[in-house]
C-alpha positions in Angstrom: -9.5 -7.3 -19.3 -8.7 -5.1 -16.3 -11.8 -2.7 -15.8 -11.9 -1.8 -12.3 -10.9 2.1 -12.0 -9.9 2.9 -8.1 -10.0 6.1 -6.8 -7.6 8.7 -5.3 -9.0 7.5 -1.9 -8.4 3.7 -3.0 -4.5 4.8 -3.6 -4.2 6.6 -0.3 -5.9 3.6 1.8 -3.5 1.3 0.3 -0.7 3.7 1.0 -1.6 3.8 4.4 -1.9 0.4 4.9 1.6 -0.2 3.1 2.7 2.2 5.9 1.7 0.7 9.0 5.0 -0.5 9.5 7.2 2.4 10.3 10.9 2.5 11.8 10.0 4.9 14.8 13.5 6.4 16.7 15.3 3.4 15.0 13.0 0.9 15.9 10.5 -1.3 13.8 7.1 -1.1 15.1 3.7 -2.0 13.5 0.4 0.3 13.6 -1.8 -3.0 13.6 -0.3 -5.0 15.8 -2.0 -4.2 19.0 -5.8 -4.7 18.4 -6.9 -1.4 20.1 -4.6 0.6 17.5 -5.6 -1.6 14.6 -9.4 -1.1 15.7 -8.8 2.5 15.5 -6.9 2.8 12.5 -9.8 0.2 10.7 -12.3 2.8 12.1 -10.5 5.7 10.1 -10.3 4.1 7.0 -13.7 2.7 7.1 -12.7 -0.5 7.5 -15.1 -3.4 9.5 -13.2 -4.1 12.8 -14.4 -7.9 12.9 -11.1 -10.2 14.1 -11.0 -11.9 10.6 -10.9 -8.3 8.9 -8.0 -7.8 11.0 -6.1 -10.6 10.6 -6.8 -10.6 6.4 -6.0 -6.7 6.3 -2.4 -7.8 8.2 -2.0 -10.8 5.9 -2.4 -9.0 2.6 -0.4 -6.1 3.8 2.4 -8.6 4.6 2.3 -10.0 0.7 1.8 -6.6 -0.6 4.5 -5.0 0.9 6.7 -8.4 0.1 5.5 -7.8 -3.7 6.2 -4.2 -3.6 9.7 -4.8 -2.4 10.4 -7.2 -5.3 10.7 -10.3 -2.7 7.4 -12.0 -3.9 5.5 -12.6 -7.1 2.0 -11.5 -7.1 0.9 -14.8 -7.7 1.3 -14.8 -3.6 -2.0 -12.9 -3.7 -4.0 -15.7 -5.6 -5.1 -17.1 -1.9 -6.2 -13.9 -1.0 -8.9 -13.3 -3.8 -11.3 -16.2 -2.7 -14.9 -14.5 -2.5 -13.9 -11.3 -4.0 -15.9 -10.4 -7.4 -17.0 -7.8 -9.5 -20.1 -7.2 -11.0 -21.1 -5.0 -13.9 -24.0 -2.5 -13.7 -24.9 0.0 -16.4 -26.8 3.3 -15.7 -27.5 6.3 -17.8 -23.6 7.5 -17.0 -22.2 4.5 -18.5 -20.7 1.2 -16.9 -19.5 0.5 -13.4 -18.1 -2.2 -11.5 -19.4 -3.0 -8.1 -17.4 -5.3 -5.7 -18.7 -8.3 -4.4 -17.6 -10.0 -1.3 -18.3 -13.3 -0.1 -16.9 -14.1 3.2 -13.9 -12.0 2.2 -12.5 -8.9 4.0 -13.7 -5.8 2.7 -10.0 -3.9 3.6 -8.1 -6.7 2.1 -10.0 -6.9 -1.0 -9.7 -2.7 -1.3 -6.2 -3.4 -0.9 -5.7 -5.6 -3.6 -7.8 -4.0 -6.1 -6.2 -0.4 -5.4 -2.6 -2.3 -6.0 -3.8 -3.9 -9.1 -5.3 0.0 -10.0 -1.7 1.3 -9.5 -0.1 -1.7 -11.3 -2.1 -0.9 -14.5 -2.4 2.8 -14.9 0.8 3.6 -13.2 3.3 0.9 -13.2 6.5 1.1 -11.3 5.2 4.3 -9.4 4.2 2.3 -6.2 7.6 1.8 -4.5 9.1 1.3 -1.1 11.5 4.6 0.2 15.3 4.6 -1.1 16.4 5.0 2.2 17.1 1.4 3.4 16.6 2.5 7.3 13.1 3.3 6.2 10.2 1.0 5.3 8.1 3.3 4.2 6.3 2.9 0.6 5.5 5.7 -1.6 3.5 6.5 -5.0 5.5 8.3 -7.3 3.1 11.4 -9.1 6.3 13.1 -10.5 6.3 13.6 -14.0 9.8 12.0 -14.8 8.9 9.1 -12.0 12.1 10.1 -10.2 10.9 10.2 -6.9 13.2 7.8 -4.6 11.9 9.0 -0.8 9.0 8.5 1.2 9.6 12.1 2.3 11.9 14.4 0.7 12.2 16.2 4.4 12.9 13.3 6.1 14.2 10.8 4.0 15.6 12.6 1.4 17.5 14.7 3.6 18.9 12.3 5.4 20.2 10.0 2.3 21.5 13.5 0.6 23.0 15.0 3.8 24.5 11.4 4.1 26.1 11.3 0.6 27.3 14.9 1.1 29.4 13.6 4.3 30.8 10.6 2.7 31.9 12.8 -0.5 33.7 15.6 1.7 35.4 12.8 4.0 36.8 10.6 1.2 38.2 14.7 0.0 
């Protein structure tokens, strides 16, 4: 039974993590590649900044990106789950699940739980941008589940303009 409830903050964290490898001016970049930049990003997202935490975060990001693109199976996450446990606790408001980590990385565990929460509550809504020149991801919150681009202002506009150019040029 899947019981851990993620929050919008968890989903925002996951999307921010997946989107740390954007294409800038036509060149792929990695916000977490430089240790100083990674430390800044991790602090901004409430993630401990140790070397093991950084390494685990980058590895989990890579696997989650590949799974979201359909390049890997979710079973690839198994090796990242060692030391991650959920413990139930009850209070006057009901049952709550607390994340416990035995040597596991906090940021990586948060990303994994957020990914799984989205998989369960919003299947198919986490996806890569439909612009093949873009490496960003989106969470489709539209009612018909038809969002295709990370940003309508950038990728959406570019793709529509490109299709229009090819249509009119063909005429």
